[in-house]
C-alpha positions as CSV (number, residue, x, y, z in Angstrom):
1,M,11.4,-26.2,92.2
2,R,11.5,-23.4,89.7
3,Q,14.0,-23.9,86.8
4,D,15.8,-20.9,85.5
5,Y,16.0,-20.4,81.6
6,P,16.7,-17.5,79.4
7,E,13.6,-15.6,78.5
8,T,14.9,-14.9,74.9
9,S,15.0,-18.6,74.1
10,V,11.2,-19.0,74.5
11,V,8.9,-18.3,71.5
12,S,5.2,-18.9,70.9
13,V,3.9,-21.7,68.8
14,A,2.8,-19.2,66.1
15,D,6.2,-17.5,66.0
16,F,7.9,-20.8,65.8
17,V,5.7,-22.0,62.9
18,R,6.1,-18.6,61.2
19,G,9.9,-18.8,61.6
20,V,10.0,-22.3,60.2
21,N,7.9,-21.1,57.2
22,E,10.4,-18.3,56.6
23,V,13.3,-20.8,56.7
24,L,11.4,-23.1,54.3
25,R,10.6,-20.3,51.8
26,A,14.2,-19.0,52.0
27,G,15.6,-22.5,51.3
28,V,13.0,-23.7,48.8
29,S,11.1,-20.9,47.3
30,S,9.3,-23.2,44.8
31,A,9.8,-26.7,43.3
32,W,8.4,-29.2,40.8
33,V,7.4,-32.4,42.6
34,E,6.6,-35.7,40.9
35,G,4.3,-38.2,42.4
36,E,1.0,-40.2,42.3
37,I,-2.3,-38.6,43.4
38,S,-3.7,-40.7,46.2
39,T,-6.6,-38.5,47.1
40,W,-8.3,-35.6,45.2
41,K,-11.2,-33.5,46.3
42,V,-12.6,-30.1,45.1
43,W,-14.7,-28.3,47.7
44,P,-17.6,-25.9,46.8
45,S,-15.2,-23.0,47.4
46,G,-13.2,-24.1,44.4
47,H,-10.2,-25.1,46.4
48,A,-8.7,-28.6,45.6
49,Y,-7.1,-30.6,48.4
50,F,-5.1,-33.7,47.4
51,T,-2.2,-36.0,48.4
52,L,0.9,-36.9,46.5
53,K,2.8,-40.0,47.3
54,D,5.6,-42.2,46.2
55,S,7.1,-45.4,47.7
56,D,8.8,-43.5,50.5
57,A,6.7,-40.4,51.5
58,V,3.3,-38.7,51.4
59,L,2.8,-34.9,50.8
60,E,-0.4,-33.0,51.5
61,C,-1.2,-30.4,48.9
62,V,-3.7,-27.7,48.2
63,M,-4.5,-25.7,45.1
64,F,-6.6,-22.6,45.8
65,A,-9.4,-21.4,43.5
66,P,-9.6,-20.7,40.6
67,G,-6.5,-22.8,39.8
68,P,-8.3,-26.2,39.5
69,R,-10.7,-24.8,36.9
70,F,-7.8,-24.0,34.5
71,L,-6.2,-27.4,34.5
72,K,-6.1,-29.0,31.0
73,F,-6.9,-32.4,32.4
74,T,-9.0,-34.0,35.1
75,P,-6.9,-35.1,38.1
76,R,-7.9,-38.4,39.8
77,A,-6.4,-40.9,42.3
78,G,-3.7,-43.1,40.8
79,L,-2.6,-40.5,38.2
80,Q,1.1,-39.7,37.9
81,V,1.6,-36.0,37.8
82,I,4.2,-33.3,38.4
83,V,3.1,-30.3,40.5
84,H,4.7,-26.9,40.9
85,G,4.3,-25.1,44.2
86,R,5.9,-23.7,47.4
87,P,6.2,-25.3,50.8
88,D,4.1,-24.0,53.7
89,I,3.1,-24.9,57.3
90,Y,-0.6,-24.4,58.0
91,A,-0.3,-22.8,61.4
92,P,-3.8,-23.6,62.9
93,R,-3.1,-27.3,62.6
94,G,0.7,-27.3,62.4
95,Q,0.3,-29.2,59.1
96,F,3.0,-29.1,56.4
97,K,1.6,-28.6,52.9
98,L,2.6,-27.8,49.3
99,L,0.7,-24.8,48.0
100,A,0.4,-25.9,44.3
101,D,-0.2,-23.5,41.5
102,R,0.4,-25.7,38.4
103,M,-0.1,-29.4,37.6
104,L,0.8,-31.4,34.5
105,P,0.4,-35.1,33.6
106,Q,3.7,-36.9,34.1
107,G,4.6,-37.9,30.5
108,E,3.6,-34.7,28.7
109,G,4.2,-32.7,31.8
110,L,8.0,-33.4,31.8
111,L,8.2,-32.2,28.2
112,Q,6.1,-29.2,29.0
113,L,8.5,-28.4,31.9
114,Q,11.5,-28.7,29.6
115,F,9.7,-26.5,27.1
116,Q,9.0,-23.8,29.7
117,Q,12.5,-23.8,31.0
118,L,14.0,-23.6,27.5
119,V,11.7,-20.7,26.6
120,E,12.5,-18.9,29.8
121,R,16.3,-19.3,29.3
122,L,16.3,-18.1,25.7
123,R,14.0,-15.2,26.5
124,K,16.3,-14.0,29.2
125,E,19.1,-14.3,26.7
126,G,17.2,-11.9,24.4
127,L,16.8,-14.4,21.5
128,F,13.1,-13.6,21.3
129,D,13.3,-9.8,21.6
130,E,11.1,-7.9,19.1
131,E,14.0,-5.7,18.1
132,W,15.5,-8.7,16.3
133,K,12.4,-9.4,14.3
134,R,12.7,-8.8,10.5
135,P,9.8,-7.4,8.4
136,I,8.0,-9.9,6.1
137,P,7.8,-8.8,2.4
138,P,4.2,-7.8,1.7
139,V,3.9,-10.1,-1.4
140,P,7.1,-12.3,-1.6
141,E,7.8,-13.6,-5.1
142,R,10.0,-16.6,-4.1
143,I,9.0,-18.6,-0.9
144,G,11.2,-21.2,0.7
145,L,9.2,-24.0,2.2
146,V,10.7,-26.3,4.8
147,T,8.4,-29.3,5.5
148,S,7.8,-33.0,4.8
149,L,6.1,-34.0,1.5
150,Q,4.5,-36.9,3.4
151,G,2.4,-34.7,5.6
152,A,-0.9,-32.9,5.0
153,A,0.5,-29.5,5.9
154,V,2.4,-29.1,2.6
155,R,-0.9,-29.8,0.6
156,D,-2.9,-27.3,2.8
157,F,-0.2,-24.7,2.4
158,L,0.3,-25.0,-1.3
159,R,-3.5,-25.2,-2.0
160,T,-4.2,-22.0,-0.1
161,L,-1.1,-20.2,-1.4
162,F,-1.7,-20.9,-5.1
163,G,-5.5,-20.4,-4.7
164,R,-4.9,-16.9,-3.5
165,W,-1.8,-15.9,-5.4
166,P,-0.9,-18.2,-8.4
167,A,2.1,-16.1,-9.4
168,A,4.1,-17.3,-6.3
169,T,7.2,-19.4,-6.7
170,I,8.0,-22.2,-4.2
171,V,11.5,-23.5,-3.4
172,L,10.8,-26.7,-1.5
173,A,13.1,-28.4,1.0
174,D,11.7,-31.9,1.8
175,T,12.7,-32.5,5.4
176,P,11.5,-34.9,8.2
177,V,9.6,-32.9,10.8
178,Q,9.3,-35.6,13.4
179,G,11.5,-38.2,14.9
180,E,15.2,-38.6,15.9
181,G,17.5,-36.0,14.4
182,S,14.6,-34.2,12.7
183,A,15.4,-30.8,14.5
184,R,19.0,-30.9,13.2
185,K,17.7,-31.6,9.6
186,I,15.1,-28.9,9.8
187,A,17.8,-26.3,10.9
188,A,20.2,-27.4,8.1
189,A,17.5,-27.2,5.4
190,L,16.5,-23.7,6.7
191,L,20.0,-22.3,6.6
192,D,20.7,-23.9,3.2
193,L,17.6,-22.2,1.7
194,A,18.6,-18.9,3.3
195,S,22.1,-19.0,1.9
196,H,21.5,-20.6,-1.6
197,G,17.8,-20.7,-2.3
198,D,17.5,-17.1,-3.5
199,V,14.2,-16.7,-1.6
200,D,12.5,-13.7,-0.1
201,V,11.1,-15.5,3.0
202,I,11.1,-19.0,4.5
203,A,8.0,-20.8,5.7
204,L,8.5,-23.6,8.3
205,V,5.3,-25.6,8.5
206,R,4.0,-28.8,10.0
207,G,0.5,-30.2,10.8
208,G,-0.9,-30.8,14.2
209,G,0.0,-33.5,16.7
210,S,0.9,-34.2,20.3
211,L,3.6,-32.4,22.2
212,E,5.9,-35.3,21.5
213,D,5.1,-35.1,17.7
214,L,6.0,-31.4,17.7
215,W,9.0,-31.7,19.9
216,A,11.5,-31.2,17.0
217,F,10.3,-27.6,16.9
218,N,11.2,-27.1,20.6
219,D,14.9,-27.5,19.8
220,E,17.4,-24.8,20.9
221,D,19.7,-25.3,17.9
222,L,16.7,-24.8,15.6
223,A,15.7,-21.6,17.4
224,R,19.2,-20.3,16.9
225,A,19.2,-21.3,13.3
226,I,16.0,-19.3,12.8
227,R,17.5,-16.2,14.3
228,S,20.8,-16.5,12.3
229,S,18.9,-16.9,9.0
230,T,19.6,-14.1,6.5
231,V,16.0,-14.0,5.3
232,P,12.8,-13.7,7.4
233,V,11.2,-16.9,8.8
234,V,7.5,-17.6,9.2
235,T,6.3,-20.6,11.2
236,G,3.0,-22.4,10.9
237,V,3.3,-25.4,13.2
238,G,0.4,-27.5,14.5
239,H,-3.0,-26.1,15.5
240,E,-3.9,-22.7,16.8
241,T,-3.3,-23.7,20.4
242,D,0.1,-25.2,19.7
243,V,3.1,-23.0,20.5
244,T,6.7,-24.0,20.0
245,V,10.1,-22.6,20.7
246,A,10.4,-22.1,16.9
247,D,7.3,-19.8,17.0
248,F,9.0,-17.6,19.6
249,A,12.2,-17.4,17.5
250,A,10.5,-16.8,14.2
251,D,9.9,-13.3,12.7
252,L,6.2,-14.1,12.4
253,R,4.1,-16.9,13.8
254,A,1.0,-18.2,12.0
255,S,-1.5,-20.3,13.9
256,T,-1.6,-23.1,11.2
257,P,0.1,-24.0,7.9
258,T,-3.0,-22.6,6.1
259,Q,-2.7,-19.3,8.0
260,A,1.0,-19.1,7.1
261,A,0.0,-19.3,3.4
262,V,-2.6,-16.5,3.9
263,L,0.0,-14.3,5.6
264,L,2.5,-14.8,2.7
265,S,0.1,-14.1,-0.2
266,R,-2.5,-11.7,-1.5
267,N,-5.9,-12.7,-2.7
268,V,-5.8,-12.2,-6.5
269,S,-9.5,-11.3,-6.5
270,D,-8.8,-8.6,-4.0
271,V,-6.0,-7.3,-6.3
272,L,-8.3,-7.3,-9.3
273,D,-11.0,-5.5,-7.3
274,A,-8.5,-2.9,-6.3
275,V,-7.4,-2.4,-9.9
276,K,-11.0,-2.1,-10.9
277,R,-11.7,0.5,-8.2
278,R,-8.6,2.5,-9.3
279,R,-9.6,2.3,-12.9
280,Q,-13.1,3.6,-12.1
281,A,-11.6,6.4,-10.0
282,L,-9.3,7.3,-12.9
283,G,-12.3,7.4,-15.2
284,R,-14.2,9.7,-12.9
285,S,-11.1,11.9,-12.6
286,L,-10.8,12.1,-16.4
287,D,-14.5,12.8,-16.8
288,A,-14.3,15.7,-14.3
289,R,-11.2,17.1,-16.0
290,L,-12.9,16.9,-19.5
291,Q,-16.0,18.6,-18.0
292,D,-13.8,21.3,-16.7
293,Y,-12.2,21.8,-20.1
294,R,-15.6,21.9,-21.7
295,L,-16.7,24.7,-19.4
296,R,-13.5,26.6,-20.1
297,V,-14.0,26.2,-23.9
298,T,-17.6,27.3,-23.6
299,A,-16.6,30.4,-21.5
300,A,-13.8,31.2,-24.0
301,S,-16.1,30.8,-27.0
302,G,-18.3,33.6,-25.6
303,R,-15.3,35.9,-25.7
304,L,-14.5,35.2,-29.4
305,T,-14.9,38.1,-31.7
306,D,-17.3,37.8,-34.7
307,P,-15.2,37.4,-37.9
308,R,-17.3,40.0,-39.6
309,H,-16.2,42.6,-37.0
310,L,-12.6,41.5,-37.5
311,F,-13.0,41.8,-41.3
312,G,-14.4,45.3,-40.9
313,R,-11.5,46.4,-38.8
314,Q,-9.0,45.0,-41.2
315,R,-10.7,46.6,-44.1
316,Q,-10.7,50.0,-42.4
317,T,-7.0,49.6,-41.6
318,L,-6.3,48.8,-45.2
319,L,-8.3,51.8,-46.4
320,D,-6.4,54.0,-44.0
321,A,-3.1,52.6,-45.3
322,R,-4.1,53.3,-48.9
323,D,-5.1,56.9,-48.1
324,R,-1.7,57.4,-46.3
325,L,0.1,55.9,-49.3
326,E,-1.7,58.0,-51.9
327,G,-1.1,61.2,-49.8
328,R,2.6,60.3,-49.6
329,V,2.7,59.8,-53.4
330,R,1.1,63.1,-54.0
331,E,3.6,64.8,-51.6
332,L,6.5,63.1,-53.5
333,L,5.1,64.3,-56.9
334,S,4.6,67.8,-55.5
335,E,8.2,67.8,-54.3
336,A,9.4,66.5,-57.6
337,R,7.5,69.1,-59.6
338,S,8.8,71.8,-57.3
339,R,12.4,70.7,-57.8
340,V,11.8,70.6,-61.6
341,E,10.3,74.0,-61.6
342,Q,13.2,75.3,-59.6
343,A,15.7,73.7,-61.9
344,A,13.9,75.1,-65.0
345,A,14.0,78.5,-63.4
346,R,17.7,78.2,-62.8
347,A,18.2,76.9,-66.3
348,A,16.2,79.7,-67.8
349,E,18.2,82.3,-66.0
350,G,21.5,80.8,-67.2
351,D,20.1,79.5,-70.5
352,P,21.8,76.2,-70.0
353,R,19.8,74.5,-72.7
354,R,21.8,71.3,-72.8
355,R,21.7,70.9,-69.0
356,L,18.0,71.8,-68.9
357,S,17.3,69.2,-71.6
358,S,19.2,66.6,-69.6
359,R,17.6,67.5,-66.3
360,T,14.2,67.5,-67.9
361,K,14.8,64.0,-69.4
362,K,16.0,62.7,-66.0
363,M,13.1,64.3,-64.3
364,L,10.6,62.6,-66.7
365,E,12.3,59.3,-66.1
366,L,12.1,59.7,-62.3
367,E,8.5,60.6,-62.6
368,A,7.8,57.6,-64.7
369,R,9.6,55.3,-62.3
370,L,7.8,56.9,-59.4
371,I,4.4,56.4,-61.1
372,R,5.3,52.7,-61.9
373,S,6.4,52.2,-58.3
374,M,3.2,53.7,-57.0
375,D,1.1,51.6,-59.3
376,H,3.0,48.5,-58.3
377,I,2.5,49.3,-54.6
378,L,-1.2,50.1,-55.1
379,A,-1.7,46.9,-57.1
380,G,-0.1,44.8,-54.3
381,Q,-2.2,46.5,-51.7
382,R,-5.4,46.0,-53.7
383,R,-4.6,42.3,-54.3
384,R,-4.0,41.7,-50.5
385,F,-7.1,43.7,-49.8
386,M,-9.2,41.5,-52.2
387,E,-7.7,38.2,-50.7
388,L,-8.5,39.2,-47.1
389,P,-12.3,38.8,-47.3
390,A,-11.9,35.3,-48.8
391,R,-9.5,34.2,-46.0
392,L,-11.8,35.6,-43.3
393,D,-14.8,34.0,-44.9
394,A,-13.0,30.6,-45.0
395,M,-12.2,30.9,-41.3
396,S,-15.7,31.8,-40.4
397,P,-17.8,29.1,-38.6
398,L,-20.8,30.3,-40.7
399,K,-19.0,29.0,-43.7
400,V,-19.0,25.5,-42.2
401,L,-22.7,25.8,-41.4
402,S,-23.4,26.9,-45.0
403,R,-22.2,23.5,-46.2
404,G,-25.0,21.7,-44.3
405,Y,-23.4,21.2,-40.9
406,A,-25.1,22.0,-37.6
407,V,-23.7,22.7,-34.1
408,L,-25.5,20.8,-31.3
409,T,-25.7,22.3,-27.9
410,T,-27.3,21.0,-24.6
411,A,-29.8,23.0,-22.6
412,G,-26.9,24.3,-20.6
413,G,-25.2,25.7,-23.8
414,Q,-22.4,23.0,-23.8
415,A,-21.3,21.8,-27.3
416,V,-22.1,18.1,-27.9
417,R,-18.9,16.4,-29.2
418,E,-19.7,12.7,-28.7
419,S,-22.8,10.5,-28.1
420,S,-21.9,9.9,-24.5
421,D,-22.4,13.6,-23.7
422,V,-26.2,13.1,-24.0
423,S,-28.9,10.6,-22.9
424,P,-32.1,9.5,-24.6
425,G,-34.8,12.1,-24.0
426,D,-32.5,15.1,-23.8
427,E,-33.5,18.1,-25.8
428,L,-30.7,19.8,-27.9
429,T,-30.4,23.0,-29.9
430,A,-29.2,22.6,-33.5
431,R,-27.8,25.8,-34.9
432,L,-27.9,25.9,-38.8
433,H,-26.6,28.3,-41.4
434,R,-29.8,30.2,-41.1
435,G,-31.8,29.8,-37.9
436,S,-31.9,26.9,-35.4
437,L,-33.9,23.8,-34.5
438,T,-34.8,22.1,-31.2
439,V,-34.3,18.3,-31.4
440,Q,-34.8,15.4,-29.0
441,V,-32.4,12.4,-28.5
442,R,-34.2,9.1,-29.2
443,R,-31.3,6.8,-28.9
444,R,-27.5,6.8,-28.9
445,G,-25.4,5.2,-31.6
């Protein structure tokens, strides 16, 4: 007998499994699952198939390639682990599985999970955004150091720092970096240095260790203290592969304490080399400028007028002035005589004997004064005329040469002013008072 049923209530097996998968994924998109590995097998394809169990249940799991190759440990039966994955039903067999993508050992794995969750929460909050990062001074003068004096990190840091830059000043805050309450003490020391230490930057360093050893640097309060510090913070915690929450919050992360010292210093030998290079460059620049000046002086010396020509022109000018003076004096005398003659004629016509005598006397006095004045002017002109050759002769380079000096010039015509202008073997021209010589440099003094 045929039983009636609604056609819409019937689905295929595949549709049913697909629907259950969708419900599973909607309800549990992913999860961390803790358990003991009871079986573990990696196939040639690279996929790993394993089983997790506890006292009440068993869960089949699969981790597809290349995931197993990137695990930091070797899974085996009996190992307690935590696994991250999403639920899935394998339709061809109707088998429920966990599609795993991460696996951590249980002890360290729980800490790692807490670390990842804290990092993700603080990152979403914006605490690690690059826009909040402060620039580190290129060469800080005063460095605050938060670390423990009992560890090797402080010795590595100080040895590297002072080996590279002895002028640095350290303000040390001795603080426990491991154990109960250490995160709170590190944060307090850091904020105290920032507020009262008068430092340019703070270095937070610690040597390597396990995740538990470094756990003080995965503290939320410490991360917030780093971000609220009024001076930049540099971290150098653990080894190169160790990353902590403090590293994310810091303005600059160094891979090790030694690397932190390198980032906060300059190599003094590099500085000295830079000074040496700049000094050499300055010397080359000065040499080039001096050479340019020498060329200018040489070019200008070619345009200098021979003092003898200058003397000839001055002598001719003086002679011309004397001729003009003598002509003027003759004109004055002629005019004076003419006036006298005119006066004498007028006196003769009126027979003013007394007036004529007075005028004649005055005329003779004027003539005498005029002659004395002319003689005085001529004497002064002759004296200056006689002094001019002596002054010109004293200024002449030939006068210097006449005292036994010589002018040395290179083959290019440049004057030699110091021994560094020439090299042994160079031929030079020595100009003397009369004639010249060709000499060769044997050595420089």
